[in-house]
TORKOL-4160 file (C-alpha; in steps of 0.2 Angstrom, whole numbers, padded with zeros to 4 digits, m for minus):
453
<pt num="1" X="0075" Y="m0070" Z="0018"/>
<pt num="2" X="0083" Y="m0081" Z="0031"/>
<pt num="3" X="0070" Y="m0088" Z="0044"/>
<pt num="4" X="0073" Y="m0087" Z="0062"/>
<pt num="5" X="0062" Y="m0097" Z="0074"/>
<pt num="6" X="0054" Y="m0089" Z="0089"/>
<pt num="7" X="0058" Y="m0082" Z="0101"/>
<pt num="8" X="0068" Y="m0069" Z="0091"/>
<pt num="9" X="0083" Y="m0061" Z="0100"/>
<pt num="10" X="0080" Y="m0043" Z="0104"/>
<pt num="11" X="0094" Y="m0032" Z="0097"/>
<pt num="12" X="0098" Y="m0015" Z="0104"/>
<pt num="13" X="0107" Y="m0002" Z="0093"/>
<pt num="14" X="0114" Y="0014" Z="0101"/>
<pt num="15" X="0115" Y="0027" Z="0087"/>
<pt num="16" X="0105" Y="0031" Z="0071"/>
<pt num="17" X="0119" Y="0037" Z="0060"/>
<pt num="18" X="0126" Y="0028" Z="0045"/>
<pt num="19" X="0133" Y="0014" Z="0055"/>
<pt num="20" X="0118" Y="0010" Z="0066"/>
<pt num="21" X="0106" Y="0011" Z="0052"/>
<pt num="22" X="0116" Y="0000" Z="0041"/>
<pt num="23" X="0118" Y="m0012" Z="0055"/>
<pt num="24" X="0099" Y="m0012" Z="0057"/>
<pt num="25" X="0096" Y="m0016" Z="0039"/>
<pt num="26" X="0110" Y="m0029" Z="0038"/>
<pt num="27" X="0102" Y="m0038" Z="0053"/>
<pt num="28" X="0085" Y="m0037" Z="0046"/>
<pt num="29" X="0091" Y="m0044" Z="0029"/>
<pt num="30" X="0099" Y="m0058" Z="0039"/>
<pt num="31" X="0082" Y="m0063" Z="0046"/>
<pt num="32" X="0081" Y="m0053" Z="0063"/>
<pt num="33" X="0066" Y="m0043" Z="0066"/>
<pt num="34" X="0066" Y="m0037" Z="0084"/>
<pt num="35" X="0078" Y="m0023" Z="0082"/>
<pt num="36" X="0077" Y="m0006" Z="0091"/>
<pt num="37" X="0088" Y="0009" Z="0086"/>
<pt num="38" X="0090" Y="0023" Z="0099"/>
<pt num="39" X="0096" Y="0040" Z="0095"/>
<pt num="40" X="0101" Y="0054" Z="0106"/>
<pt num="41" X="0095" Y="0068" Z="0094"/>
<pt num="42" X="0077" Y="0074" Z="0095"/>
<pt num="43" X="0076" Y="0075" Z="0076"/>
<pt num="44" X="0085" Y="0068" Z="0061"/>
<pt num="45" X="0086" Y="0079" Z="0047"/>
<pt num="46" X="0097" Y="0082" Z="0031"/>
<pt num="47" X="0111" Y="0091" Z="0040"/>
<pt num="48" X="0129" Y="0087" Z="0036"/>
<pt num="49" X="0141" Y="0088" Z="0021"/>
<pt num="50" X="0147" Y="0077" Z="0007"/>
<pt num="51" X="0154" Y="0059" Z="0009"/>
<pt num="52" X="0159" Y="0045" Z="m0003"/>
<pt num="53" X="0153" Y="0027" Z="m0003"/>
<pt num="54" X="0166" Y="0016" Z="m0011"/>
<pt num="55" X="0161" Y="0001" Z="m0022"/>
<pt num="56" X="0164" Y="m0011" Z="m0008"/>
<pt num="57" X="0150" Y="m0003" Z="0002"/>
<pt num="58" X="0139" Y="0001" Z="m0013"/>
<pt num="59" X="0139" Y="m0018" Z="m0016"/>
<pt num="60" X="0132" Y="m0021" Z="0001"/>
<pt num="61" X="0119" Y="m0008" Z="m0001"/>
<pt num="62" X="0114" Y="m0016" Z="m0018"/>
<pt num="63" X="0112" Y="m0032" Z="m0009"/>
<pt num="64" X="0100" Y="m0024" Z="0003"/>
<pt num="65" X="0089" Y="m0017" Z="m0011"/>
<pt num="66" X="0095" Y="0001" Z="m0009"/>
<pt num="67" X="0104" Y="0004" Z="m0026"/>
<pt num="68" X="0089" Y="0012" Z="m0034"/>
<pt num="69" X="0086" Y="0024" Z="m0020"/>
<pt num="70" X="0105" Y="0028" Z="m0019"/>
<pt num="71" X="0105" Y="0032" Z="m0038"/>
<pt num="72" X="0091" Y="0044" Z="m0035"/>
<pt num="73" X="0100" Y="0055" Z="m0022"/>
<pt num="74" X="0118" Y="0053" Z="m0026"/>
<pt num="75" X="0131" Y="0056" Z="m0040"/>
<pt num="76" X="0139" Y="0042" Z="m0048"/>
<pt num="77" X="0157" Y="0047" Z="m0047"/>
<pt num="78" X="0167" Y="0045" Z="m0063"/>
<pt num="79" X="0185" Y="0051" Z="m0059"/>
<pt num="80" X="0197" Y="0057" Z="m0046"/>
<pt num="81" X="0209" Y="0071" Z="m0050"/>
<pt num="82" X="0224" Y="0076" Z="m0040"/>
<pt num="83" X="0233" Y="0093" Z="m0043"/>
<pt num="84" X="0247" Y="0102" Z="m0035"/>
<pt num="85" X="0244" Y="0119" Z="m0026"/>
<pt num="86" X="0249" Y="0127" Z="m0042"/>
<pt num="87" X="0236" Y="0118" Z="m0052"/>
<pt num="88" X="0248" Y="0106" Z="m0060"/>
<pt num="89" X="0240" Y="0089" Z="m0064"/>
<pt num="90" X="0247" Y="0074" Z="m0054"/>
<pt num="91" X="0235" Y="0060" Z="m0057"/>
<pt num="92" X="0218" Y="0057" Z="m0064"/>
<pt num="93" X="0210" Y="0040" Z="m0062"/>
<pt num="94" X="0193" Y="0033" Z="m0066"/>
<pt num="95" X="0182" Y="0028" Z="m0052"/>
<pt num="96" X="0168" Y="0016" Z="m0049"/>
<pt num="97" X="0160" Y="0009" Z="m0065"/>
<pt num="98" X="0172" Y="0019" Z="m0076"/>
<pt num="99" X="0186" Y="0010" Z="m0068"/>
<pt num="100" X="0179" Y="m0007" Z="m0072"/>
<pt num="101" X="0169" Y="m0010" Z="m0056"/>
<pt num="102" X="0153" Y="m0019" Z="m0057"/>
<pt num="103" X="0145" Y="m0007" Z="m0045"/>
<pt num="104" X="0147" Y="0012" Z="m0044"/>
<pt num="105" X="0156" Y="0023" Z="m0032"/>
<pt num="106" X="0144" Y="0037" Z="m0026"/>
<pt num="107" X="0146" Y="0054" Z="m0019"/>
<pt num="108" X="0131" Y="0059" Z="m0008"/>
<pt num="109" X="0125" Y="0072" Z="0004"/>
<pt num="110" X="0128" Y="0063" Z="0021"/>
<pt num="111" X="0111" Y="0070" Z="0028"/>
<pt num="112" X="0101" Y="0063" Z="0012"/>
<pt num="113" X="0110" Y="0047" Z="0014"/>
<pt num="114" X="0106" Y="0045" Z="0032"/>
<pt num="115" X="0088" Y="0049" Z="0028"/>
<pt num="116" X="0088" Y="0036" Z="0014"/>
<pt num="117" X="0094" Y="0023" Z="0027"/>
<pt num="118" X="0082" Y="0029" Z="0040"/>
<pt num="119" X="0067" Y="0027" Z="0028"/>
<pt num="120" X="0072" Y="0010" Z="0024"/>
<pt num="121" X="0073" Y="0005" Z="0042"/>
<pt num="122" X="0056" Y="0012" Z="0046"/>
<pt num="123" X="0049" Y="0003" Z="0031"/>
<pt num="124" X="0056" Y="m0014" Z="0035"/>
<pt num="125" X="0056" Y="m0014" Z="0054"/>
<pt num="126" X="0042" Y="m0001" Z="0058"/>
<pt num="127" X="0044" Y="0017" Z="0063"/>
<pt num="128" X="0041" Y="0013" Z="0081"/>
<pt num="129" X="0058" Y="0004" Z="0082"/>
<pt num="130" X="0067" Y="0020" Z="0080"/>
<pt num="131" X="0068" Y="0030" Z="0097"/>
<pt num="132" X="0073" Y="0048" Z="0096"/>
<pt num="133" X="0079" Y="0058" Z="0111"/>
<pt num="134" X="0086" Y="0042" Z="0119"/>
<pt num="135" X="0105" Y="0045" Z="0123"/>
<pt num="136" X="0114" Y="0030" Z="0129"/>
<pt num="137" X="0122" Y="0032" Z="0146"/>
<pt num="138" X="0126" Y="0015" Z="0153"/>
<pt num="139" X="0123" Y="m0004" Z="0153"/>
<pt num="140" X="0122" Y="m0019" Z="0163"/>
<pt num="141" X="0124" Y="m0037" Z="0157"/>
<pt num="142" X="0123" Y="m0055" Z="0164"/>
<pt num="143" X="0125" Y="m0072" Z="0156"/>
<pt num="144" X="0109" Y="m0071" Z="0147"/>
<pt num="145" X="0105" Y="m0053" Z="0142"/>
<pt num="146" X="0111" Y="m0035" Z="0142"/>
<pt num="147" X="0101" Y="m0019" Z="0148"/>
<pt num="148" X="0104" Y="m0002" Z="0141"/>
<pt num="149" X="0099" Y="0014" Z="0150"/>
<pt num="150" X="0094" Y="0030" Z="0141"/>
<pt num="151" X="0091" Y="0048" Z="0146"/>
<pt num="152" X="0086" Y="0064" Z="0137"/>
<pt num="153" X="0102" Y="0072" Z="0130"/>
<pt num="154" X="0107" Y="0088" Z="0140"/>
<pt num="155" X="0098" Y="0083" Z="0155"/>
<pt num="156" X="0097" Y="0069" Z="0168"/>
<pt num="157" X="0079" Y="0066" Z="0165"/>
<pt num="158" X="0074" Y="0048" Z="0159"/>
<pt num="159" X="0070" Y="0045" Z="0141"/>
<pt num="160" X="0053" Y="0039" Z="0136"/>
<pt num="161" X="0060" Y="0022" Z="0137"/>
<pt num="162" X="0072" Y="0023" Z="0152"/>
<pt num="163" X="0080" Y="0006" Z="0149"/>
<pt num="164" X="0078" Y="m0009" Z="0138"/>
<pt num="165" X="0084" Y="m0027" Z="0139"/>
<pt num="166" X="0090" Y="m0037" Z="0124"/>
<pt num="167" X="0101" Y="m0051" Z="0118"/>
<pt num="168" X="0115" Y="m0039" Z="0113"/>
<pt num="169" X="0119" Y="m0021" Z="0111"/>
<pt num="170" X="0128" Y="m0013" Z="0096"/>
<pt num="171" X="0136" Y="0004" Z="0100"/>
<pt num="172" X="0136" Y="0014" Z="0085"/>
<pt num="173" X="0137" Y="0031" Z="0094"/>
<pt num="174" X="0151" Y="0039" Z="0085"/>
<pt num="175" X="0168" Y="0046" Z="0088"/>
<pt num="176" X="0163" Y="0053" Z="0105"/>
<pt num="177" X="0155" Y="0036" Z="0109"/>
<pt num="178" X="0148" Y="0034" Z="0127"/>
<pt num="179" X="0150" Y="0015" Z="0126"/>
<pt num="180" X="0168" Y="0017" Z="0121"/>
<pt num="181" X="0171" Y="0029" Z="0135"/>
<pt num="182" X="0163" Y="0016" Z="0147"/>
<pt num="183" X="0174" Y="0003" Z="0141"/>
<pt num="184" X="0190" Y="0013" Z="0140"/>
<pt num="185" X="0188" Y="0027" Z="0153"/>
<pt num="186" X="0206" Y="0033" Z="0152"/>
<pt num="187" X="0206" Y="0035" Z="0134"/>
<pt num="188" X="0201" Y="0053" Z="0134"/>
<pt num="189" X="0195" Y="0064" Z="0119"/>
<pt num="190" X="0198" Y="0060" Z="0101"/>
<pt num="191" X="0216" Y="0063" Z="0094"/>
<pt num="192" X="0217" Y="0079" Z="0085"/>
<pt num="193" X="0228" Y="0079" Z="0069"/>
<pt num="194" X="0232" Y="0098" Z="0071"/>
<pt num="195" X="0222" Y="0101" Z="0055"/>
<pt num="196" X="0206" Y="0110" Z="0053"/>
<pt num="197" X="0193" Y="0107" Z="0040"/>
<pt num="198" X="0180" Y="0120" Z="0034"/>
<pt num="199" X="0166" Y="0113" Z="0023"/>
<pt num="200" X="0152" Y="0120" Z="0013"/>
<pt num="201" X="0141" Y="0116" Z="m0002"/>
<pt num="202" X="0136" Y="0127" Z="m0017"/>
<pt num="203" X="0125" Y="0124" Z="m0032"/>
<pt num="204" X="0134" Y="0130" Z="m0048"/>
<pt num="205" X="0137" Y="0125" Z="m0066"/>
<pt num="206" X="0145" Y="0107" Z="m0068"/>
<pt num="207" X="0164" Y="0106" Z="m0070"/>
<pt num="208" X="0175" Y="0093" Z="m0079"/>
<pt num="209" X="0164" Y="0078" Z="m0082"/>
<pt num="210" X="0150" Y="0084" Z="m0070"/>
<pt num="211" X="0155" Y="0069" Z="m0059"/>
<pt num="212" X="0173" Y="0073" Z="m0055"/>
<pt num="213" X="0182" Y="0074" Z="m0038"/>
<pt num="214" X="0196" Y="0087" Z="m0036"/>
<pt num="215" X="0210" Y="0085" Z="m0023"/>
<pt num="216" X="0223" Y="0099" Z="m0023"/>
<pt num="217" X="0237" Y="0104" Z="m0012"/>
<pt num="218" X="0248" Y="0095" Z="0001"/>
<pt num="219" X="0246" Y="0087" Z="0018"/>
<pt num="220" X="0245" Y="0104" Z="0027"/>
<pt num="221" X="0235" Y="0114" Z="0015"/>
<pt num="222" X="0222" Y="0105" Z="0004"/>
<pt num="223" X="0206" Y="0109" Z="m0005"/>
<pt num="224" X="0194" Y="0095" Z="m0010"/>
<pt num="225" X="0178" Y="0097" Z="m0021"/>
<pt num="226" X="0165" Y="0085" Z="m0028"/>
<pt num="227" X="0147" Y="0085" Z="m0033"/>
<pt num="228" X="0135" Y="0076" Z="m0022"/>
<pt num="229" X="0117" Y="0078" Z="m0028"/>
<pt num="230" X="0108" Y="0067" Z="m0041"/>
<pt num="231" X="0093" Y="0079" Z="m0041"/>
<pt num="232" X="0105" Y="0094" Z="m0045"/>
<pt num="233" X="0113" Y="0084" Z="m0059"/>
<pt num="234" X="0096" Y="0081" Z="m0066"/>
<pt num="235" X="0093" Y="0099" Z="m0066"/>
<pt num="236" X="0109" Y="0102" Z="m0076"/>
<pt num="237" X="0119" Y="0109" Z="m0061"/>
<pt num="238" X="0131" Y="0103" Z="m0048"/>
<pt num="239" X="0129" Y="0104" Z="m0029"/>
<pt num="240" X="0147" Y="0105" Z="m0025"/>
<pt num="241" X="0153" Y="0099" Z="m0008"/>
<pt num="242" X="0170" Y="0108" Z="m0004"/>
<pt num="243" X="0183" Y="0106" Z="0010"/>
<pt num="244" X="0197" Y="0118" Z="0014"/>
<pt num="245" X="0210" Y="0111" Z="0025"/>
<pt num="246" X="0224" Y="0120" Z="0035"/>
<pt num="247" X="0236" Y="0115" Z="0048"/>
<pt num="248" X="0232" Y="0126" Z="0063"/>
<pt num="249" X="0244" Y="0117" Z="0076"/>
<pt num="250" X="0262" Y="0113" Z="0074"/>
<pt num="251" X="0266" Y="0095" Z="0069"/>
<pt num="252" X="0276" Y="0091" Z="0084"/>
<pt num="253" X="0264" Y="0099" Z="0097"/>
<pt num="254" X="0262" Y="0086" Z="0110"/>
<pt num="255" X="0244" Y="0092" Z="0114"/>
<pt num="256" X="0232" Y="0081" Z="0104"/>
<pt num="257" X="0217" Y="0088" Z="0112"/>
<pt num="258" X="0204" Y="0094" Z="0099"/>
<pt num="259" X="0200" Y="0113" Z="0100"/>
<pt num="260" X="0182" Y="0116" Z="0105"/>
<pt num="261" X="0171" Y="0118" Z="0090"/>
<pt num="262" X="0152" Y="0117" Z="0086"/>
<pt num="263" X="0150" Y="0109" Z="0068"/>
<pt num="264" X="0132" Y="0115" Z="0068"/>
<pt num="265" X="0137" Y="0134" Z="0069"/>
<pt num="266" X="0142" Y="0145" Z="0054"/>
<pt num="267" X="0160" Y="0151" Z="0055"/>
<pt num="268" X="0167" Y="0167" Z="0046"/>
<pt num="269" X="0177" Y="0163" Z="0030"/>
<pt num="270" X="0191" Y="0175" Z="0036"/>
<pt num="271" X="0197" Y="0161" Z="0047"/>
<pt num="272" X="0204" Y="0151" Z="0032"/>
<pt num="273" X="0200" Y="0159" Z="0015"/>
<pt num="274" X="0216" Y="0169" Z="0013"/>
<pt num="275" X="0228" Y="0155" Z="0009"/>
<pt num="276" X="0217" Y="0148" Z="m0005"/>
<pt num="277" X="0214" Y="0165" Z="m0014"/>
<pt num="278" X="0225" Y="0161" Z="m0029"/>
<pt num="279" X="0221" Y="0143" Z="m0030"/>
<pt num="280" X="0213" Y="0136" Z="m0046"/>
<pt num="281" X="0212" Y="0119" Z="m0054"/>
<pt num="282" X="0200" Y="0107" Z="m0063"/>
<pt num="283" X="0190" Y="0121" Z="m0069"/>
<pt num="284" X="0187" Y="0128" Z="m0052"/>
<pt num="285" X="0193" Y="0144" Z="m0043"/>
<pt num="286" X="0193" Y="0140" Z="m0024"/>
<pt num="287" X="0190" Y="0158" Z="m0019"/>
<pt num="288" X="0174" Y="0158" Z="m0030"/>
<pt num="289" X="0168" Y="0143" Z="m0021"/>
<pt num="290" X="0171" Y="0150" Z="m0004"/>
<pt num="291" X="0164" Y="0167" Z="m0008"/>
<pt num="292" X="0148" Y="0161" Z="m0015"/>
<pt num="293" X="0144" Y="0149" Z="m0001"/>
<pt num="294" X="0132" Y="0155" Z="0012"/>
<pt num="295" X="0135" Y="0143" Z="0026"/>
<pt num="296" X="0153" Y="0137" Z="0031"/>
<pt num="297" X="0156" Y="0125" Z="0045"/>
<pt num="298" X="0171" Y="0120" Z="0055"/>
<pt num="299" X="0177" Y="0102" Z="0059"/>
<pt num="300" X="0193" Y="0098" Z="0068"/>
<pt num="301" X="0201" Y="0083" Z="0059"/>
<pt num="302" X="0202" Y="0069" Z="0072"/>
<pt num="303" X="0203" Y="0050" Z="0074"/>
<pt num="304" X="0206" Y="0038" Z="0088"/>
<pt num="305" X="0220" Y="0025" Z="0091"/>
<pt num="306" X="0215" Y="0007" Z="0088"/>
<pt num="307" X="0211" Y="m0002" Z="0103"/>
<pt num="308" X="0213" Y="m0021" Z="0107"/>
<pt num="309" X="0195" Y="m0025" Z="0109"/>
<pt num="310" X="0178" Y="m0020" Z="0103"/>
<pt num="311" X="0167" Y="m0034" Z="0110"/>
<pt num="312" X="0164" Y="m0036" Z="0129"/>
<pt num="313" X="0152" Y="m0050" Z="0132"/>
<pt num="314" X="0135" Y="m0044" Z="0124"/>
<pt num="315" X="0141" Y="m0027" Z="0119"/>
<pt num="316" X="0151" Y="m0023" Z="0104"/>
<pt num="317" X="0157" Y="m0007" Z="0095"/>
<pt num="318" X="0153" Y="m0002" Z="0077"/>
<pt num="319" X="0158" Y="0012" Z="0065"/>
<pt num="320" X="0166" Y="0028" Z="0072"/>
<pt num="321" X="0164" Y="0021" Z="0089"/>
<pt num="322" X="0175" Y="0007" Z="0085"/>
<pt num="323" X="0187" Y="0015" Z="0072"/>
<pt num="324" X="0186" Y="0033" Z="0070"/>
<pt num="325" X="0198" Y="0038" Z="0056"/>
<pt num="326" X="0204" Y="0054" Z="0047"/>
<pt num="327" X="0193" Y="0058" Z="0032"/>
<pt num="328" X="0206" Y="0053" Z="0020"/>
<pt num="329" X="0203" Y="0040" Z="0006"/>
<pt num="330" X="0184" Y="0042" Z="0007"/>
<pt num="331" X="0182" Y="0027" Z="0019"/>
<pt num="332" X="0173" Y="0032" Z="0035"/>
<pt num="333" X="0155" Y="0028" Z="0030"/>
<pt num="334" X="0161" Y="0013" Z="0019"/>
<pt num="335" X="0170" Y="0004" Z="0033"/>
<pt num="336" X="0154" Y="0006" Z="0045"/>
<pt num="337" X="0143" Y="m0002" Z="0031"/>
<pt num="338" X="0156" Y="m0016" Z="0029"/>
<pt num="339" X="0155" Y="m0018" Z="0048"/>
<pt num="340" X="0137" Y="m0020" Z="0047"/>
<pt num="341" X="0137" Y="m0033" Z="0034"/>
<pt num="342" X="0150" Y="m0044" Z="0043"/>
<pt num="343" X="0141" Y="m0042" Z="0059"/>
<pt num="344" X="0125" Y="m0047" Z="0052"/>
<pt num="345" X="0132" Y="m0062" Z="0043"/>
<pt num="346" X="0141" Y="m0069" Z="0058"/>
<pt num="347" X="0126" Y="m0067" Z="0069"/>
<pt num="348" X="0115" Y="m0076" Z="0056"/>
<pt num="349" X="0126" Y="m0091" Z="0056"/>
<pt num="350" X="0121" Y="m0093" Z="0074"/>
<pt num="351" X="0103" Y="m0089" Z="0071"/>
<pt num="352" X="0096" Y="m0106" Z="0077"/>
<pt num="353" X="0107" Y="m0107" Z="0092"/>
<pt num="354" X="0108" Y="m0089" Z="0099"/>
<pt num="355" X="0099" Y="m0094" Z="0115"/>
<pt num="356" X="0113" Y="m0106" Z="0120"/>
<pt num="357" X="0126" Y="m0100" Z="0132"/>
<pt num="358" X="0141" Y="m0091" Z="0125"/>
<pt num="359" X="0134" Y="m0091" Z="0107"/>
<pt num="360" X="0131" Y="m0072" Z="0106"/>
<pt num="361" X="0147" Y="m0067" Z="0114"/>
<pt num="362" X="0157" Y="m0079" Z="0102"/>
<pt num="363" X="0148" Y="m0071" Z="0087"/>
<pt num="364" X="0152" Y="m0053" Z="0093"/>
<pt num="365" X="0170" Y="m0058" Z="0096"/>
<pt num="366" X="0171" Y="m0066" Z="0079"/>
<pt num="367" X="0165" Y="m0050" Z="0071"/>
<pt num="368" X="0178" Y="m0040" Z="0081"/>
<pt num="369" X="0192" Y="m0052" Z="0075"/>
<pt num="370" X="0187" Y="m0050" Z="0057"/>
<pt num="371" X="0185" Y="m0031" Z="0057"/>
<pt num="372" X="0197" Y="m0024" Z="0070"/>
<pt num="373" X="0213" Y="m0028" Z="0062"/>
<pt num="374" X="0207" Y="m0023" Z="0045"/>
<pt num="375" X="0201" Y="m0006" Z="0051"/>
<pt num="376" X="0216" Y="m0003" Z="0062"/>
<pt num="377" X="0227" Y="m0004" Z="0046"/>
<pt num="378" X="0216" Y="0009" Z="0038"/>
<pt num="379" X="0217" Y="0021" Z="0053"/>
<pt num="380" X="0236" Y="0021" Z="0052"/>
<pt num="381" X="0236" Y="0022" Z="0033"/>
<pt num="382" X="0225" Y="0037" Z="0034"/>
<pt num="383" X="0237" Y="0045" Z="0047"/>
<pt num="384" X="0251" Y="0043" Z="0033"/>
<pt num="385" X="0240" Y="0052" Z="0021"/>
<pt num="386" X="0233" Y="0036" Z="0012"/>
<pt num="387" X="0231" Y="0039" Z="m0007"/>
<pt num="388" X="0233" Y="0058" Z="m0004"/>
<pt num="389" X="0252" Y="0054" Z="m0002"/>
<pt num="390" X="0254" Y="0058" Z="m0020"/>
<pt num="391" X="0250" Y="0076" Z="m0016"/>
<pt num="392" X="0263" Y="0077" Z="m0003"/>
<pt num="393" X="0276" Y="0068" Z="m0014"/>
<pt num="394" X="0273" Y="0081" Z="m0028"/>
<pt num="395" X="0274" Y="0095" Z="m0015"/>
<pt num="396" X="0290" Y="0089" Z="m0007"/>
<pt num="397" X="0299" Y="0085" Z="m0023"/>
<pt num="398" X="0293" Y="0101" Z="m0033"/>
<pt num="399" X="0287" Y="0114" Z="m0021"/>
<pt num="400" X="0287" Y="0127" Z="m0035"/>
<pt num="401" X="0277" Y="0116" Z="m0047"/>
<pt num="402" X="0281" Y="0106" Z="m0063"/>
<pt num="403" X="0277" Y="0103" Z="m0081"/>
<pt num="404" X="0276" Y="0084" Z="m0081"/>
<pt num="405" X="0272" Y="0074" Z="m0065"/>
<pt num="406" X="0283" Y="0059" Z="m0071"/>
<pt num="407" X="0298" Y="0071" Z="m0070"/>
<pt num="408" X="0294" Y="0072" Z="m0052"/>
<pt num="409" X="0286" Y="0055" Z="m0047"/>
<pt num="410" X="0289" Y="0040" Z="m0059"/>
<pt num="411" X="0273" Y="0033" Z="m0066"/>
<pt num="412" X="0275" Y="0016" Z="m0057"/>
<pt num="413" X="0278" Y="0024" Z="m0040"/>
<pt num="414" X="0263" Y="0036" Z="m0043"/>
<pt num="415" X="0251" Y="0022" Z="m0047"/>
<pt num="416" X="0257" Y="0010" Z="m0034"/>
<pt num="417" X="0251" Y="0022" Z="m0020"/>
<pt num="418" X="0233" Y="0021" Z="m0025"/>
<pt num="419" X="0234" Y="0002" Z="m0028"/>
<pt num="420" X="0242" Y="m0001" Z="m0011"/>
<pt num="421" X="0228" Y="0009" Z="m0002"/>
<pt num="422" X="0214" Y="0000" Z="m0011"/>
<pt num="423" X="0221" Y="m0016" Z="m0005"/>
<pt num="424" X="0222" Y="m0010" Z="0013"/>
<pt num="425" X="0205" Y="m0002" Z="0012"/>
<pt num="426" X="0197" Y="m0018" Z="0004"/>
<pt num="427" X="0191" Y="m0011" Z="m0012"/>
<pt num="428" X="0202" Y="m0020" Z="m0025"/>
<pt num="429" X="0193" Y="m0021" Z="m0041"/>
<pt num="430" X="0194" Y="m0040" Z="m0044"/>
<pt num="431" X="0189" Y="m0044" Z="m0026"/>
<pt num="432" X="0174" Y="m0032" Z="m0027"/>
<pt num="433" X="0169" Y="m0039" Z="m0044"/>
<pt num="434" X="0170" Y="m0057" Z="m0039"/>
<pt num="435" X="0159" Y="m0054" Z="m0024"/>
<pt num="436" X="0147" Y="m0044" Z="m0034"/>
<pt num="437" X="0145" Y="m0059" Z="m0046"/>
<pt num="438" X="0144" Y="m0071" Z="m0031"/>
<pt num="439" X="0130" Y="m0061" Z="m0022"/>
<pt num="440" X="0119" Y="m0055" Z="m0036"/>
<pt num="441" X="0105" Y="m0067" Z="m0030"/>
<pt num="442" X="0105" Y="m0057" Z="m0013"/>
<pt num="443" X="0099" Y="m0041" Z="m0022"/>
<pt num="444" X="0086" Y="m0051" Z="m0032"/>
<pt num="445" X="0080" Y="m0060" Z="m0017"/>
<pt num="446" X="0078" Y="m0044" Z="m0007"/>
<pt num="447" X="0069" Y="m0035" Z="m0021"/>
<pt num="448" X="0057" Y="m0050" Z="m0022"/>
<pt num="449" X="0054" Y="m0048" Z="m0003"/>
<pt num="450" X="0050" Y="m0030" Z="m0004"/>
<pt num="451" X="0038" Y="m0033" Z="m0019"/>
<pt num="452" X="0029" Y="m0046" Z="m0009"/>
<pt num="453" X="0026" Y="m0034" Z="0006"/>
């Protein structure tokens, strides 16, 4: 592990989601130890739905010594299959190790993944460094430090720690980030796509390979399903995460304000189930998945416009607070993890000089300059449907279905869509594999560090 001479810079992180916890782990791996994570919620549990972690991010987690734990809770994704709304196969491509990557792609329950990261943070930094019921509300900074203020969420009462001063503050407080609102007070709420997502999980017999992702439909009506539990797989079943998506607001509606929703409350299936009644593909009947799921939750599909800056003095944004994007291309969590790695690496380069004037600010700006342009491209690519564009092309050119997809979309055109997105999103195979070979010593070093504790 890198060695940092005393005094250690105190690092403040607002938000204990995937981005904030990944940042804590990346900074610890870079040699920083005085790290405090503040979370608005009173408890952290395994709530949530399924997500995907691309090989580019799994590689970072490997280098943090987390691959064995991830293998335990997640499913190693083998393939991604696209279908028309009639069940006609459009494209099937291997994923992760099956596609020749030296690290896997994983599908995992968001809550279990968050708990995995939280456990690692507590083990490496100490449980007393994670502060629940601390909602970030404001900050002050000067040439030498930044002070963050906290309250109990839902009240004006001060938190147990009303404020803390540190060398810098990482705001990883989500799509409704308080920090971003303070920096951009005129921005307003997230930008609603006009499409709503209904999500659920159900344990059932495996389908296809037992580790297959199914994408069906088109831009305004889509169904997605994939297994997310390694524990269920070892029992011989699949815990299938499914998503039903429908357009609920006209495409040209100037109102981009998201409808009021509470993703923690169950919603009646009658709101969305009807249009999927006859859908079937990949060995799945969509109506059976919906009917057999007890709890269904509703999410408006939103993102935010890219901004010009993330870093303001000793404060910077990370994850959804910086670059909230549509859940297309399975990239939200992956990009937050990449943010964390880049930030940790750039700060570590200045470890011996962090007390000098302007050094922290310059490192945070360098992080912004690396990550902001890259994630802005992904935000815009996802608005254009990203890799899911193959679904829309098939629907536009053959709305009544087809027998052979190559009669509708030439093979080269079909394959180029996915390749272009991988380049934009930063998980081209050769680039990931070269980095995997170049950094294998990091995983080994971290495992040795853990064994010595």
